[in-house]
Phi, psi and omega in degrees: 000338179288325181295310177296327178296313178299318179297313181291322183296314181296318179295321180293316178299322179297315181295319180298313182295322179297317178298312180297319183292322178293322181289320186262332185057026180225122180295320182295321179290321177299321179297316181294316179297318179298316181293323178294322181298324184257014186301316180303318179292319180296320178301314181291322180301307182287324178295322178296319174303310186298311183292323179294321177298316178297319182297326181264009178060039177256126181298143178239157178242232182293147174236135181222139173241019182266127180293147180207139175280126181262164190308327182282007177090356181273163182258123176261118184275345179178171177198159171229125178281122183232134179293147175290140178217208180285165187292332179290314180291321176301320181291319180292321177294321179291332181276349186306317178300325179290322178293307181298314180295321179297320178296315180297313182296319177303314180292312186289315185289322186272314188265334182258326182251351178055047183275346182298318175298326177296317181295318179298318179295321182291319177295327180272005181060028177269079191288332180293316178294322181296314181291326176297314178295322180297324181292335181274350182305313182300345181276352181291149180299133178057033183303311180304319180296310185287327176294316179299313181297319178297318178296310183298318183285317182292337178280344184236007185274344182287134181297143178284176181300320178293327180293334187263009185298323184273354184291321182297308178297323177297317178296321177297318180294319181297316180296319179298316178296321179293319180297322179292318180295320178294321179296328181280357176100012182267009186294322177296317179298318182294320179297317181287322189264317186266331185298313180302309180294328176295323179294319177297315180301311183290327176292324177293314180298319180294325178293318179299313179296323179292319176297317180296316178298323179296318178297316178296320181295326177297325186273332194296317181293312174303319179293323175298318180294320177298317180300313179296320179298314179296321178298320181290320184289316186267338184079008181251149175211163182252119182284000000 
């Protein structure tokens, strides 16, 4: 579920930036509009870093929610300066946006947008039920607000490259400890004790990614059509 989410997210961001750039013809205005569109998600992303660092007693520095182009040509929508610490706390701080974003999406998508039946229908390839449920979404209370917030948060909840710096060494240590435990004869105990909760955990994460991908998938085609329409009307396109 992570792969389609990443693919749809990047494609959707590209379409949004193209639309803004064709309409404004100014890169700086496009950057401001893009950052404003995703501000709720960026706010939750950076706030989760800050709160997790405070919870783990890790010193923090400057906090910014102002967009800025960084040297590799990418757009940084915000940041929190956090002191380096051990790999466990660094990993938890880097993972904080995914935890906070996942909790928000779970609440919004399941209880406010009722997307879980749509997700189940899509997984079961029951497309008639999926399209029927999709058509009823606009009638839900406060649908535009919750759909927008779900989109904005799910588009910004994935940890950045700098957030993932400590994940590789932590993963290595974890695999090493599991290998030692298995070598010591604890493999049967681990399968019986750890496998069921881990299975529930990964299924929950897959559902969150799937719901996020579904929200992006609903938006990507209309935005592509808007992009094509603007290109035809203005004669401009983004390479």
